[in-house]
N, C-alpha and C positions, 0 to 999 in steps of 0.2 A: 717269393722264394722258389728256387728250382725244385725239381722232383716232387711237386705237390706238397711241400712242407707248409701247408696252410697253418698248421699249429705253431709255427714259428713267426707267423705274420703279426704285425702290430695289432690288428683288429681282434685276433684270437686272445692276445694278452689283455686287451681292454675288456673283452667278454669275461675272462677269468676274474678280472678285478670286480666287474659288476656282480659276480657270484660271491664276492666277499673274500676272495683269495688274495694273498700277497704275491705280487708279480714283480720281477725285475728283469731288465733287458741288459745284456752284457756282450762284450766283444773280446776276442783274443787277438792281440797285436804282435807282430814281429817287427820291431822298430816302428816305422811309419806305415807298414803294410798291414791291412786288415786280413786276418787269416780265417776267423770264424766268428759267428754271432750265435747267441742263444737266448731264449726266454726261459727263465726259471720260475716255475709256479710252485708255491708252497702249499702242500696239502696236509690237512689236519688228520691225525689219528686219535685213537682212544687214549685216555689218561694223560692228555696234554702233549703227546708226542706229535711230531710232524716230519714229513720227508719232502725232498725237493724233486720236482719232475720237470724234465726237459723233453717235451713231446716232439718227436721227429727232429731232434737236434742233439748236439750243436750242428748248425749248418756251416759246413766248411766251404770256404771260397776257392774257386778255381780247381784246376786239375793237379792235386798234390798226391804224392804216393801214400801208401798205407802206413808207412813208418811215421810220416809227418802227421797224419790224421791221428795215430795212436798218441803222439806227443800232445796234440790238442786235447784229447780226452783226458790224459794224465794231468795236464795243466788245469783243466776245468775241475777235475776231481779234487786236486790239492787246494785250489783257490776256494772252492765251495766249502771244504772242511774248515778252512781258516775263517772265512767270512760268516758262515752260518753253522757254528758249532752245535746249535740246538737241533739240527736236522739229524735224524738217526741214519739216513742214507739218502743218496741222490740217484734217481733213475734216469739214465740217458737212453734215448731211443733214436740214434742217428740213422739217417737214411743211407746207410752204406752196407755193402755186402761184407760178410764176415771175412776176416783175414787173420792169420796166426799172429801178426804183429799186435792185434788188439787184446791178446792175453796179457794183461797187465796186473801187477800186484794190487790187491784190494778191489779188483774189478771182477764182477760175476756176470756171466751172460745168462739171462733168464731163458726158460724154456719157451716162453711166449712173450709177445709184445702186446702192449695195451692198444696201440694204434696199428692199423694195417701196414704190413711190410711193403706192399707194392700198391701203386696207383695205376689207373688206366685213364687214357684220354678217350672220350666217347665222341664220335662224329655225330652231332645232332642234326646234320642235314639228311641223314639216313632215315628210312621209315622206322616207325616204332617196332614193327616186327623184326627188322634187321638188327636194330639195337638190342632188343631182348634176346635174339638168337646169339649175339656175341657174348652174352653174359654166361657165367657159370650156372648150371642147372639149379643150384640152391638159391642163387640170386633171382633167377626167373620165378622160382616158386614163391620166394618172399615178396616179390613185386606183385604177383597175382593175389597172394594172400592179403596184402595191404589194400589192393583194389576192392576185394570182396568185403573187407572191413570198413570200406568207405574212407580210407585215409586220403586226404586232399592236400595238395601242395599249392601254396600261394606265394608268388614272387612279389616282393615289395622293395622299394628303393631305400626305405628307412624302417627301423623297428621302433615302435612306441613302447612306453612302460607297460601298457596293457599286453603287448605282444610278448614281452619278457615274462610277465606273470603267467600267461597261458603256457609258454614254453616250459617254465619251471614246474608248473603243475603236472 
C-alpha cells in the first residue's frame, strides 16, 4: 500500500489474527470503482467490551479531494456501526493530512495517533554514520541505547512458531 501503510497490508492482518484478534478486510465501492480499502481489527477491552481499529486506514485510492475522502470516512463509520453494533467505537487513523471537511458528526479527532503520522524512506546504500545523522536526535539516542543493551536484529525469510513465541514474550 502507498505511504507506508504497512498496517493495512494483508500480512499485518494475518499477524493480528495469529494474536487471536478478529480481523476483517473491506472495501468501499462507487459503482464498479474501488474507492478505498481497510482492515478492521477488533480489540478487546475490560468487562467484555471491544472497539474497532483501522490502523493507518482506510486507504483511499487515487487522487480524490478532501470532500470525497470525508464521505469515505462517513460511509465506513455508518457501515461499521450497523455491522458491528457491539463495538463501543471505531478508531480510524488514515494517512491523510487534516482538512476542515473531516469535521463530521460523531467523529472525534484524537490528540495523538497510535501509529506514527509520518514515514521516511531510508537510503540503505549510505554509510551507517550518514543514516544515523539523518535521524532525529532521540532516534539516534534510542539506537545507541539498544546497541549498548545488545539488541540484535536477525533477518529471516519466514517466521517459525518458535519465533512468534519469542516475539510475544
